Backbone as CSV, one residue per row, in Angstrom:
resi,resn,N_x,N_y,N_z,CA_x,CA_y,CA_z,C_x,C_y,C_z
1,MET,0.844,-1.199,0.000,0.000,0.000,0.000,0.880,1.250,0.000
2,THR,0.612,2.136,-0.938,1.392,3.363,-1.031,1.009,4.329,0.094
3,LEU,1.913,5.277,0.344,1.662,6.263,1.402,0.425,7.098,1.078
4,LYS,0.245,7.455,-0.184,-0.901,8.268,-0.574,-2.213,7.533,-0.308
5,ARG,-2.240,6.234,-0.641,-3.456,5.457,-0.400,-3.708,5.279,1.094
6,TYR,-2.628,5.103,1.852,-2.772,4.945,3.304,-3.337,6.220,3.941
7,LEU,-2.804,7.382,3.549,-3.306,8.639,4.090,-4.768,8.866,3.694
8,ARG,-5.103,8.458,2.491,-6.492,8.611,2.041,-7.438,7.756,2.876
9,LEU,-7.018,6.544,3.216,-7.843,5.679,4.058,-7.982,6.244,5.470
10,VAL,-6.886,6.823,5.996,-6.929,7.408,7.333,-7.912,8.577,7.364
11,LEU,-7.841,9.445,6.337,-8.761,10.585,6.279,-10.203,10.128,6.102
12,LEU,-10.402,9.057,5.340,-11.755,8.539,5.139,-12.323,8.004,6.449
13,ARG,-11.517,7.262,7.203,-11.981,6.748,8.494,-12.248,7.888,9.474
14,TYR,-11.407,8.912,9.434,-11.612,10.068,10.307,-12.919,10.765,9.966
15,HIS,-13.195,10.916,8.670,-14.428,11.570,8.247,-15.650,10.747,8.651
16,ARG,-15.567,9.441,8.504,-16.681,8.588,8.914,-16.907,8.685,10.411
17,ARG,-15.825,8.791,11.169,-15.940,8.950,12.613,-16.609,10.269,12.960
18,GLN,-16.294,11.328,12.210,-16.923,12.620,12.438,-18.423,12.565,12.194
19,LEU,-18.831,11.801,11.209,-20.248,11.738,10.847,-21.078,10.942,11.842
20,ARG,-20.433,10.128,12.672,-21.186,9.259,13.575,-21.652,10.037,14.796
21,PRO,-22.961,10.023,15.093,-23.462,10.748,16.272,-22.937,10.136,17.569
22,ALA,-23.117,10.868,18.655,-22.735,10.355,19.973,-23.589,9.139,20.307
23,ASP,-22.971,8.185,20.966,-23.665,6.952,21.315,-24.746,7.230,22.350
24,ALA,-25.942,6.719,22.095,-27.039,6.835,23.052,-26.941,5.711,24.081
25,PRO,-27.501,5.881,25.278,-27.471,4.815,26.285,-28.160,3.557,25.768
26,LEU,-27.607,2.417,26.114,-28.199,1.144,25.703,-29.479,0.886,26.489
27,PRO,-30.479,0.281,25.852,-31.726,-0.015,26.576,-31.503,-1.054,27.668
28,VAL,-32.219,-0.892,28.758,-32.138,-1.840,29.874,-33.554,-2.304,30.213
29,ALA,-33.637,-3.475,30.825,-34.946,-4.048,31.170,-35.050,-4.292,32.668
30,THR,-34.341,-3.522,33.459,-34.377,-3.698,34.912,-35.742,-3.294,35.458
31,PRO,-36.393,-4.151,36.235,-37.719,-3.796,36.780,-37.601,-2.819,37.942
32,HIS,-38.531,-1.863,37.999,-38.568,-0.871,39.068,-40.017,-0.585,39.442
33,VAL,-40.202,-0.059,40.635,-41.480,0.508,41.050,-41.222,1.975,41.356
34,CYS,-41.897,2.853,40.633,-41.634,4.285,40.743,-41.907,4.782,42.154
35,ARG,-40.943,5.491,42.742,-41.097,6.055,44.082,-42.074,7.228,44.093
36,HIS,-42.324,7.805,42.932,-43.161,8.993,42.865,-44.637,8.656,42.665
37,CYS,-44.921,7.821,41.643,-46.318,7.528,41.324,-46.708,6.081,41.566
38,GLY,-45.721,5.208,41.922,-46.025,3.814,42.227,-46.212,2.928,41.014
39,HIS,-45.912,3.432,39.812,-46.098,2.637,38.596,-44.943,1.645,38.446
40,ALA,-45.273,0.377,38.124,-44.252,-0.639,37.871,-43.809,-0.553,36.413
41,PHE,-42.508,-0.547,36.193,-42.006,-0.413,34.820,-40.648,-1.082,34.699
42,ASN,-40.229,-1.301,33.467,-38.904,-1.819,33.150,-38.142,-0.755,32.366
43,GLY,-36.912,-0.483,32.776,-36.116,0.499,32.059,-35.487,1.524,32.979
44,ARG,-35.109,2.671,32.397,-34.407,3.706,33.151,-35.357,4.719,33.782
45,LEU,-36.442,5.070,33.067,-37.339,6.129,33.511,-38.767,5.620,33.576
46,CYS,-39.525,6.138,34.529,-40.937,5.801,34.648,-41.697,6.423,33.469
47,PRO,-42.466,5.635,32.703,-43.193,6.191,31.562,-44.348,7.098,31.960
48,GLN,-44.763,7.081,33.227,-45.884,7.895,33.665,-45.465,9.298,34.097
49,CYS,-44.376,9.382,34.860,-43.980,10.687,35.408,-42.544,11.080,35.094
50,GLY,-41.747,10.164,34.542,-40.366,10.484,34.184,-39.367,10.328,35.307
51,MET,-39.775,9.801,36.474,-38.867,9.594,37.596,-37.845,8.509,37.255
52,PRO,-36.536,8.759,37.476,-35.534,7.722,37.202,-35.721,6.523,38.116
53,GLY,-35.431,5.355,37.574,-35.456,4.154,38.388,-34.176,4.024,39.205
54,GLY,-34.168,3.083,40.122,-32.976,2.868,40.945,-32.712,3.999,41.915
55,TRP,-33.755,4.522,42.560,-33.600,5.635,43.498,-32.731,5.222,44.666
56,THR,-31.864,6.126,45.108,-31.008,5.877,46.279,-31.140,7.054,47.239
57,ARG,-30.702,6.853,48.449,-30.767,7.910,49.451,-29.776,9.029,49.100
58,PHE,-30.040,10.202,49.653,-29.161,11.349,49.418,-27.863,11.158,50.187
59,THR,-26.754,11.326,49.467,-25.429,11.152,50.048,-24.582,12.387,49.750
60,TRP,-23.360,12.413,50.323,-22.458,13.522,50.048,-22.097,13.589,48.565
61,ARG,-21.980,12.434,47.937,-21.667,12.411,46.505,-22.803,13.040,45.699
62,ARG,-24.032,12.736,46.109,-25.171,13.306,45.421,-25.243,14.820,45.640
63,LEU,-24.854,15.273,46.810,-24.807,16.708,47.088,-23.774,17.395,46.206
64,LEU,-22.598,16.780,46.074,-21.544,17.348,45.235,-21.979,17.389,43.777
65,ASN,-22.602,16.296,43.305,-23.060,16.273,41.916,-24.127,17.337,41.666
66,GLY,-25.002,17.555,42.675,-26.018,18.583,42.528,-25.423,19.972,42.401
67,PHE,-24.352,20.239,43.168,-23.672,21.530,43.075,-22.961,21.684,41.735
68,LEU,-22.290,20.616,41.284,-21.567,20.688,40.014,-22.512,20.803,38.824
69,ASP,-23.722,20.256,38.954,-24.690,20.345,37.864,-25.076,21.783,37.566
70,ILE,-24.971,22.660,38.566,-25.272,24.073,38.333,-24.377,24.625,37.238
71,TRP,-23.119,24.178,37.201,-22.141,24.679,36.242,-21.947,23.721,35.076
72,GLY,-22.738,22.640,35.038,-22.596,21.697,33.946,-21.440,20.737,34.114
73,LEU,-20.804,20.741,35.291,-19.625,19.906,35.492,-19.966,18.525,36.039
74,GLY,-21.186,18.331,36.483,-21.549,17.022,37.007,-22.292,16.184,35.992
75,ASN,-22.302,16.636,34.761,-23.063,15.966,33.725,-22.122,15.508,32.618
76,ARG,-22.089,14.223,32.341,-21.187,13.698,31.323,-21.394,14.321,29.946
77,PRO,-22.662,14.540,29.503,-22.828,15.154,28.183,-22.158,16.508,28.029
78,MET,-21.904,17.231,29.131,-21.241,18.528,29.025,-19.845,18.358,28.425
79,PHE,-19.046,17.465,28.990,-17.686,17.268,28.492,-17.704,16.595,27.117
80,ARG,-18.627,15.663,26.921,-18.733,15.019,25.620,-19.123,16.036,24.552
81,SER,-20.048,16.932,24.886,-20.476,17.950,23.924,-19.334,18.910,23.596
82,MET,-18.540,19.272,24.600,-17.400,20.158,24.346,-16.404,19.486,23.403
83,GLY,-16.174,18.192,23.596,-15.277,17.477,22.701,-15.795,17.448,21.278
84,HIS,-17.097,17.203,21.122,-17.685,17.169,19.778,-17.650,18.549,19.126
85,LEU,-17.794,19.612,19.922,-17.761,20.962,19.365,-16.388,21.333,18.823
86,LEU,-15.359,20.676,19.312,-14.011,21.011,18.873,-13.591,20.270,17.617
87,TRP,-14.148,19.089,17.371,-13.656,18.340,16.209,-14.742,17.965,15.210
88,ARG,-16.013,18.095,15.556,-17.099,17.832,14.594,-18.285,18.755,14.880
89,PRO,-18.054,20.065,14.993,-19.120,20.979,15.437,-20.345,20.983,14.541
90,GLY,-20.144,21.098,13.219,-21.284,21.140,12.319,-22.069,19.844,12.306
91,TYR,-21.365,18.723,12.323,-22.044,17.430,12.351,-22.801,17.238,13.664
92,MET,-22.220,17.716,14.759,-22.897,17.613,16.043,-24.195,18.401,16.041
93,VAL,-24.170,19.625,15.494,-25.383,20.438,15.440,-26.422,19.772,14.546
94,ARG,-25.993,19.166,13.453,-26.918,18.427,12.595,-27.564,17.281,13.361
95,ASP,-26.779,16.587,14.171,-27.341,15.513,14.997,-28.358,16.075,15.980
96,TYR,-27.993,17.182,16.626,-28.871,17.789,17.635,-30.198,18.207,17.012
97,LEU,-30.144,18.902,15.899,-31.361,19.368,15.238,-32.148,18.219,14.617
98,GLY,-31.468,17.095,14.367,-32.126,15.945,13.773,-32.782,15.011,14.771
99,GLY,-32.719,15.341,16.074,-33.416,14.545,17.073,-32.540,13.904,18.124
100,HIS,-31.199,14.061,18.031,-30.287,13.462,19.009,-29.972,14.436,20.146
101,TYR,-30.913,15.308,20.491,-30.606,16.369,21.452,-30.373,15.855,22.862
102,LEU,-30.866,14.654,23.209,-30.623,14.130,24.549,-29.175,13.683,24.736
103,SER,-28.441,13.493,23.645,-27.047,13.063,23.732,-26.091,14.215,24.007
104,TYR,-26.588,15.462,23.916,-25.709,16.618,24.033,-26.234,17.586,25.085
105,PHE,-25.323,18.372,25.624,-25.664,19.337,26.660,-26.451,20.484,26.048
106,PRO,-27.475,21.027,26.756,-28.282,22.119,26.192,-27.419,23.319,25.806
107,PRO,-27.630,23.893,24.613,-26.722,24.936,24.114,-26.732,26.218,24.925
108,PHE,-27.910,26.705,25.335,-27.951,27.985,26.060,-27.313,27.858,27.446
109,LYS,-27.541,26.735,28.113,-26.926,26.534,29.419,-25.412,26.414,29.282
110,MET,-24.954,25.723,28.230,-23.517,25.597,28.007,-22.893,26.954,27.723
111,LEU,-23.581,27.787,26.927,-23.044,29.115,26.619,-22.912,29.955,27.880
112,ALA,-23.900,29.863,28.774,-23.833,30.616,30.028,-22.654,30.164,30.876
113,VAL,-22.461,28.847,30.980,-21.365,28.307,31.793,-20.015,28.725,31.219
114,LEU,-19.843,28.582,29.911,-18.554,28.912,29.292,-18.267,30.405,29.335
115,THR,-19.305,31.229,29.220,-19.111,32.673,29.309,-18.630,33.069,30.700
116,VAL,-19.151,32.401,31.728,-18.691,32.648,33.097,-17.216,32.284,33.226
117,PHE,-16.821,31.161,32.627,-15.413,30.755,32.693,-14.514,31.736,31.951
118,VAL,-14.959,32.227,30.795,-14.170,33.211,30.062,-14.004,34.485,30.885
119,ALA,-15.095,34.954,31.497,-15.016,36.154,32.335,-14.100,35.929,33.532
120,ALA,-14.139,34.714,34.096,-13.277,34.414,35.245,-11.805,34.422,34.851
121,ILE,-11.502,33.880,33.689,-10.106,33.872,33.230,-9.629,35.295,32.966
122,ILE,-10.472,36.105,32.345,-10.106,37.510,32.093,-9.808,38.230,33.406
123,TRP,-10.637,37.947,34.426,-10.440,38.597,35.725,-9.203,38.061,36.438
124,LEU,-9.015,36.747,36.443,-7.884,36.143,37.158,-6.548,36.543,36.539
125,LEU,-6.497,36.613,35.213,-5.246,36.950,34.538,-5.057,38.455,34.374
126,GLY,-6.060,39.234,34.774,-5.940,40.687,34.660,-5.836,41.169,33.231
127,ILE,-6.588,40.527,32.327,-6.530,40.882,30.909,-7.374,42.125,30.658
128,ASP,-6.781,43.083,29.955,-7.479,44.327,29.637,-8.325,44.096,28.392
129,THR,-9.641,44.227,28.519,-10.540,44.011,27.390,-10.833,45.292,26.636
130,GLN,-10.222,46.388,27.025,-10.405,47.668,26.326,-9.055,48.130,25.807
131,THR,-9.070,48.728,24.659,-7.831,49.221,24.067,-7.763,50.738,24.177
132,ALA,-6.551,51.245,23.958,-6.299,52.678,23.931,-6.757,53.341,25.217
133,ALA,-7.101,54.585,25.126,-7.449,55.347,26.328,-8.922,55.204,26.642
134,LYS,-9.212,55.055,27.928,-10.594,54.984,28.359,-11.019,56.276,29.060
135,ALA,-10.097,57.190,29.197,-10.411,58.398,29.950,-11.469,59.234,29.233
136,ALA,-11.293,59.427,27.935,-12.244,60.235,27.178,-13.301,59.339,26.560
137,ASP,-14.547,59.623,26.875,-15.679,58.896,26.299,-16.494,59.910,25.508
138,PRO,-16.283,59.982,24.169,-16.984,61.007,23.375,-18.503,60.900,23.481
139,LEU,-19.021,59.684,23.527,-20.467,59.523,23.606,-20.995,60.060,24.928
140,ALA,-20.286,59.771,26.013,-20.726,60.254,27.321,-20.682,61.779,27.378
141,GLU,-19.640,62.374,26.770,-19.542,63.823,26.772,-20.640,64.461,25.924
142,ALA,-21.070,63.725,24.859,-22.055,64.306,23.948,-23.476,64.207,24.477
143,VAL,-23.796,63.108,25.136,-25.197,62.873,25.510,-25.415,62.776,27.011
144,GLY,-24.358,62.783,27.783,-24.499,62.524,29.213,-25.275,63.575,29.975
145,LYS,-25.342,64.803,29.445,-26.041,65.868,30.164,-27.559,65.766,30.027
146,SER,-28.028,65.017,29.056,-29.466,64.851,28.863,-29.973,63.666,29.682
147,ALA,-31.233,63.762,30.129,-31.824,62.654,30.893,-31.919,61.406,30.022
148,THR,-32.327,61.595,28.769,-32.407,60.447,27.855,-31.022,59.899,27.568
149,GLY,-30.066,60.804,27.356,-28.706,60.350,27.104,-28.117,59.601,28.283
150,ALA,-28.376,60.083,29.505,-27.870,59.395,30.693,-28.470,57.999,30.823
151,MET,-29.766,57.870,30.515,-30.405,56.560,30.567,-29.819,55.628,29.512
152,PHE,-29.561,56.162,28.317,-28.944,55.385,27.255,-27.572,54.875,27.682
153,LEU,-26.795,55.741,28.328,-25.467,55.339,28.792,-25.550,54.273,29.880
154,GLN,-26.563,54.346,30.744,-26.740,53.326,31.767,-27.037,51.968,31.141
155,VAL,-27.899,51.967,30.127,-28.206,50.710,29.430,-26.956,50.171,28.737
156,ARG,-26.209,51.075,28.080,-24.977,50.646,27.414,-23.989,50.055,28.402
157,ASP,-23.781,50.729,29.538,-22.837,50.245,30.536,-23.285,48.925,31.147
158,PHE,-24.618,48.727,31.256,-25.116,47.461,31.788,-24.710,46.302,30.884
159,PHE,-24.923,46.466,29.583,-24.574,45.378,28.663,-23.065,45.238,28.518
160,MET,-22.340,46.347,28.587,-20.886,46.255,28.504,-20.303,45.571,29.729
161,GLY,-20.994,45.664,30.870,-20.505,45.052,32.096,-21.025,43.661,32.349
162,ASN,-21.939,43.157,31.510,-22.477,41.808,31.659,-22.179,41.027,30.390
163,ALA,-21.152,40.185,30.484,-20.637,39.509,29.293,-21.683,38.633,28.626
164,LEU,-22.489,37.922,29.422,-23.454,36.997,28.835,-24.526,37.733,28.049
165,TYR,-25.107,38.807,28.643,-26.146,39.562,27.944,-25.595,40.228,26.688
166,ARG,-24.395,40.762,26.788,-23.781,41.389,25.616,-23.549,40.353,24.518
167,LEU,-23.091,39.176,24.919,-22.837,38.119,23.935,-24.134,37.673,23.265
168,LEU,-25.220,37.538,24.046,-26.491,37.107,23.476,-27.022,38.128,22.467
169,LEU,-26.874,39.416,22.782,-27.311,40.441,21.842,-26.499,40.392,20.547
170,GLN,-25.204,40.210,20.681,-24.359,40.153,19.494,-24.603,38.876,18.698
171,VAL,-24.855,37.771,19.402,-25.148,36.514,18.714,-26.454,36.623,17.945
172,LEU,-27.407,37.403,18.458,-28.671,37.604,17.743,-28.423,38.219,16.370
173,LEU,-27.572,39.240,16.304,-27.231,39.814,15.002,-26.513,38.803,14.126
174,LEU,-25.669,37.981,14.748,-24.964,36.944,14.001,-25.948,35.925,13.427
175,VAL,-26.970,35.579,14.195,-27.994,34.643,13.717,-28.699,35.220,12.495
176,VAL,-29.066,36.493,12.559,-29.750,37.137,11.435,-28.866,37.110,10.186
177,ALA,-27.580,37.420,10.357,-26.660,37.433,9.219,-26.511,36.040,8.617
178,VAL,-26.360,35.030,9.468,-26.196,33.658,8.973,-27.466,33.191,8.275
179,TRP,-28.632,33.522,8.840,-29.887,33.091,8.235,-30.093,33.748,6.868
180,ILE,-29.719,35.005,6.745,-29.864,35.693,5.457,-29.019,35.002,4.390
181,VAL,-27.808,34.631,4.729,-26.890,34.055,3.744,-27.206,32.583,3.474
182,PHE,-27.593,31.833,4.519,-27.766,30.383,4.378,-29.233,29.951,4.421
183,ARG,-30.173,30.873,4.217,-31.584,30.544,4.420,-32.089,29.480,3.445
184,ARG,-31.411,29.280,2.341,-31.834,28.286,1.359,-31.153,26.932,1.555
185,ARG,-30.446,26.782,2.644,-29.707,25.534,2.875,-30.460,24.569,3.778
186,GLY,-31.735,24.850,4.115,-32.553,23.850,4.787,-32.917,24.115,6.229
187,LEU,-32.296,25.102,6.884,-32.596,25.390,8.286,-33.469,26.638,8.383
188,ASN,-34.479,26.591,9.268,-35.276,27.787,9.492,-34.558,28.712,10.471
189,PHE,-35.193,29.833,10.805,-34.526,30.836,11.640,-34.226,30.299,13.034
190,VAL,-35.183,29.587,13.637,-34.972,29.069,14.993,-33.871,28.021,15.011
191,GLU,-33.846,27.137,14.021,-32.780,26.133,13.945,-31.422,26.805,13.745
192,THR,-31.398,27.870,12.947,-30.159,28.636,12.775,-29.716,29.242,14.102
193,ALA,-30.675,29.714,14.907,-30.338,30.290,16.208,-29.704,29.249,17.117
194,PHE,-30.282,28.054,17.186,-29.692,26.998,18.006,-28.291,26.654,17.512
195,ALA,-28.109,26.587,16.194,-26.797,26.277,15.651,-25.771,27.325,16.041
196,MET,-26.151,28.611,15.967,-25.198,29.670,16.271,-24.889,29.738,17.761
197,VAL,-25.835,29.366,18.610,-25.528,29.314,20.041,-24.496,28.229,20.303
198,TYR,-24.650,27.077,19.667,-23.647,26.017,19.813,-22.292,26.460,19.263
199,PHE,-22.293,27.135,18.107,-21.022,27.608,17.552,-20.400,28.678,18.453
200,SER,-21.237,29.457,19.130,-20.706,30.417,20.099,-20.062,29.698,21.274
201,CYS,-20.637,28.566,21.676,-19.991,27.745,22.711,-18.624,27.274,22.244
202,GLN,-18.544,26.869,20.983,-17.251,26.458,20.433,-16.245,27.605,20.491
203,MET,-16.679,28.808,20.105,-15.797,29.968,20.134,-15.354,30.287,21.563
204,GLN,-16.258,30.126,22.524,-15.895,30.385,23.912,-14.881,29.353,24.411
205,LEU,-15.024,28.105,23.983,-14.036,27.082,24.349,-12.650,27.445,23.823
206,VAL,-12.596,27.828,22.556,-11.311,28.206,21.966,-10.805,29.494,22.619
207,SER,-11.725,30.391,23.006,-11.319,31.636,23.665,-10.632,31.357,24.991
208,ILE,-11.116,30.347,25.726,-10.485,29.997,26.997,-9.027,29.626,26.779
209,ALA,-8.772,28.783,25.768,-7.390,28.392,25.468,-6.574,29.589,24.971
210,TRP,-7.193,30.433,24.131,-6.501,31.603,23.586,-6.090,32.572,24.695
211,LEU,-7.005,32.863,25.599,-6.723,33.803,26.682,-5.673,33.248,27.633
212,ALA,-5.739,31.951,27.904,-4.764,31.341,28.806,-3.359,31.351,28.210
213,LEU,-3.257,31.201,26.901,-1.940,31.120,26.253,-1.367,32.498,25.922
214,THR,-2.209,33.405,25.449,-1.708,34.696,24.964,-1.923,35.842,25.939
215,ARG,-2.920,35.702,26.835,-3.290,36.771,27.765,-3.619,38.066,27.038
216,THR,-4.199,37.942,25.867,-4.614,39.103,25.088,-6.060,38.912,24.656
217,PHE,-6.781,40.020,24.586,-8.177,40.020,24.162,-8.251,40.713,22.814
218,ALA,-8.735,39.988,21.802,-8.813,40.552,20.453,-9.898,41.614,20.413
219,ASP,-9.487,42.878,20.451,-10.446,43.977,20.459,-10.705,44.449,19.033
220,HIS,-11.757,45.270,18.899,-12.155,45.824,17.605,-12.431,44.718,16.586
221,SER,-13.012,43.621,17.038,-13.404,42.544,16.147,-14.903,42.631,15.888
222,ILE,-15.310,42.301,14.671,-16.733,42.347,14.347,-17.477,41.191,15.009
223,PHE,-16.742,40.151,15.395,-17.361,38.998,16.035,-17.344,39.165,17.557
224,PRO,-18.361,38.648,18.247,-18.473,38.860,19.705,-17.669,37.878,20.535
225,TYR,-16.406,37.693,20.174,-15.579,36.729,20.897,-14.214,37.340,21.178
226,ALA,-13.454,36.683,22.050,-12.138,37.188,22.426,-11.061,36.778,21.436
227,LEU,-11.439,36.212,20.312,-10.492,35.656,19.344,-10.255,36.632,18.194
228,PRO,-9.105,36.519,17.524,-8.871,37.344,16.321,-9.881,36.996,15.226
229,GLU,-10.183,37.970,14.380,-11.182,37.758,13.329,-10.794,36.623,12.389
230,LEU,-9.508,36.494,12.072,-9.071,35.447,11.149,-9.352,34.066,11.729
231,LEU,-9.054,33.888,13.009,-9.295,32.588,13.643,-10.793,32.275,13.694
232,VAL,-11.614,33.277,14.030,-13.067,33.067,14.058,-13.569,32.713,12.660
233,THR,-13.062,33.389,11.643,-13.483,33.112,10.267,-13.148,31.684,9.867
234,LEU,-11.951,31.215,10.213,-11.554,29.842,9.880,-12.438,28.820,10.595
235,LEU,-12.776,29.099,11.851,-13.656,28.196,12.586,-15.052,28.168,11.964
236,PHE,-15.553,29.331,11.565,-16.870,29.379,10.934,-16.872,28.634,9.604
237,ILE,-15.799,28.724,8.860,-15.720,27.988,7.593,-15.861,26.491,7.849
238,MET,-15.149,25.980,8.863,-15.277,24.569,9.214,-16.696,24.248,9.678
239,ASP,-17.267,25.123,10.516,-18.617,24.888,11.048,-19.649,24.821,9.924
240,PHE,-19.642,25.823,9.047,-20.642,25.884,7.985,-20.439,24.766,6.965
241,ARG,-19.207,24.404,6.737,-18.937,23.312,5.792,-19.564,22.010,6.290
242,GLN,-19.433,21.741,7.584,-19.997,20.518,8.138,-21.514,20.614,8.291
243,LEU,-22.008,21.751,8.773,-23.429,21.881,9.050,-24.270,21.824,7.783
244,TYR,-23.854,22.536,6.749,-24.654,22.640,5.541,-24.197,21.708,4.420
245,GLY,-23.178,20.881,4.669,-22.711,19.949,3.654,-22.112,20.630,2.442
246,LEU,-21.334,21.689,2.670,-20.755,22.472,1.585,-19.353,21.988,1.242
247,ARG,-18.934,22.318,0.038,-17.525,22.169,-0.301,-16.745,23.323,0.342
248,THR,-15.433,23.155,0.408,-14.616,24.134,1.126,-14.779,25.532,0.543
249,TRP,-14.706,25.664,-0.796,-14.811,26.988,-1.402,-16.196,27.580,-1.161
250,GLY,-17.242,26.757,-1.226,-18.583,27.248,-0.956,-18.724,27.782,0.458
251,ALA,-18.094,27.094,1.418,-18.132,27.565,2.809,-17.319,28.845,2.970
252,VAL,-16.216,28.969,2.223,-15.354,30.154,2.342,-16.089,31.406,1.874
253,TRP,-16.623,31.383,0.652,-17.220,32.623,0.144,-18.509,32.970,0.870
254,ARG,-19.256,31.969,1.327,-20.464,32.276,2.089,-20.118,32.863,3.462
255,THR,-19.032,32.396,4.068,-18.602,32.958,5.354,-18.174,34.409,5.188
256,LEU,-17.475,34.713,4.097,-17.070,36.093,3.838,-18.279,36.992,3.597
257,VAL,-19.266,36.491,2.858,-20.484,37.271,2.629,-21.230,37.471,3.944
258,MET,-21.295,36.430,4.776,-21.948,36.555,6.078,-21.274,37.626,6.930
259,THR,-19.944,37.687,6.896,-19.222,38.708,7.650,-19.584,40.106,7.171
260,LEU,-19.712,40.270,5.847,-20.102,41.566,5.292,-21.525,41.932,5.719
261,VAL,-22.447,40.959,5.676,-23.827,41.215,6.090,-23.860,41.581,7.573
262,LEU,-23.059,40.918,8.397,-23.002,41.231,9.822,-22.533,42.662,10.044
263,ALA,-21.531,43.094,9.274,-21.050,44.473,9.399,-22.146,45.474,9.033
264,VAL,-22.919,45.172,8.004,-24.020,46.050,7.608,-25.079,46.107,8.709
265,LEU,-25.389,44.962,9.333,-26.375,44.930,10.410,-25.914,45.756,11.606
266,TYR,-24.630,45.648,11.958,-24.092,46.479,13.037,-24.264,47.962,12.705
267,ALA,-23.930,48.328,11.478,-24.037,49.725,11.082,-25.491,50.203,11.166
268,LEU,-26.425,49.377,10.716,-27.832,49.763,10.766,-28.309,49.951,12.206
269,VAL,-27.887,49.044,13.092,-28.277,49.165,14.503,-27.738,50.451,15.098
270,PHE,-26.466,50.758,14.836,-25.867,51.978,15.380,-26.558,53.228,14.824
271,VAL,-26.892,53.209,13.530,-27.546,54.360,12.914,-28.934,54.574,13.518
272,VAL,-29.688,53.476,13.655,-31.050,53.586,14.194,-31.018,54.049,15.646
273,LEU,-30.164,53.442,16.458,-30.074,53.837,17.866,-29.596,55.283,18.009
274,GLY,-28.585,55.650,17.228,-28.082,57.014,17.298,-29.122,58.031,16.873
275,ALA,-29.852,57.724,15.780,-30.887,58.657,15.316,-32.002,58.788,16.341
276,ALA,-32.398,57.650,16.941,-33.457,57.699,17.949,-33.016,58.492,19.169
277,LEU,-31.768,58.257,19.618,-31.265,58.944,20.801,-31.205,60.451,20.591
278,PHE,-30.570,60.877,19.507,-30.416,62.315,19.281,-31.741,62.967,18.887
279,GLY,-32.679,62.184,18.291,-33.992,62.717,18.026,-34.752,63.037,19.300
280,VAL,-34.710,62.106,20.245,-35.367,62.340,21.533,-34.713,63.494,22.261
281,MET,-33.370,63.585,22.208,-32.660,64.677,22.869,-33.028,66.027,22.252
282,ALA,-33.230,66.032,20.924,-33.603,67.273,20.264,-34.990,67.719,20.702
283,VAL,-35.912,66.758,20.831,-37.263,67.085,21.316,-37.208,67.614,22.719
284,GLU,-36.377,67.002,23.588,-36.242,67.486,24.955,-35.680,68.892,24.995
285,GLY,-34.687,69.150,24.115,-34.104,70.476,24.086,-35.071,71.538,23.614
286,THR,-35.931,71.179,22.631,-36.933,72.118,22.144,-37.979,72.413,23.204
287,ALA,-38.394,71.354,23.919,-39.394,71.523,24.971,-38.858,72.374,26.123
288,ALA,-37.561,72.236,26.388,-36.964,73.019,27.474,-36.870,74.483,27.074
């Protein structure tokens, strides 16, 4: 066997492995009597109320698992889902949207947990998330004297100080941009939203490694992540290629178009908000 043929077989096996969904739990026929409703059944869960079989008394281990579940650390699908997001993200999302959602950790809960970890790393390492000078705030100087302007600044500072809410708002624009570009590829708007939340989890995972290694925050990026735009673009190309079944070039040019659409959406939001803010301020000034 030649080296070229051997490498081709290795890549083929790797690709087949990527396409295979996460293994579901094997069926069991263990008899149980539900502690909640008293129904006799065979299997893992009571078909009447959903209570797990094999109930045990509360122990210290169960207390620890309950605490870790708050952060997603006591649940095996959390770590399995993170692994799948790193090497088969698009295929994993296809599995999730296709009905295998019990095999993977919920996307919104995972995004919240990972965002907390990213914020913790930024705080622990003392990473500056703002560039240049922060002393002069032109927007605050322009609108801060007005009651409407002061309220606008409070809302802005709230989202700037809450990483999760800011990320969700930015991901919403990202969802709109992706749906506009890929709307003919088979996913509706809600399915696109779930996919982008999972891809945001992937970006947050890579951001954790990036921040730990470089201790730098990629500022002035159109994407709502701590990563450089080039790295985010490459990850999106891989994600869209797997999710939508595209060839590499098709994923590349669609990702570039999506980035352009996202920039236009940002500009429209800023224009609308700015016009509304200064319009209200002008009315207040006239009334005064």
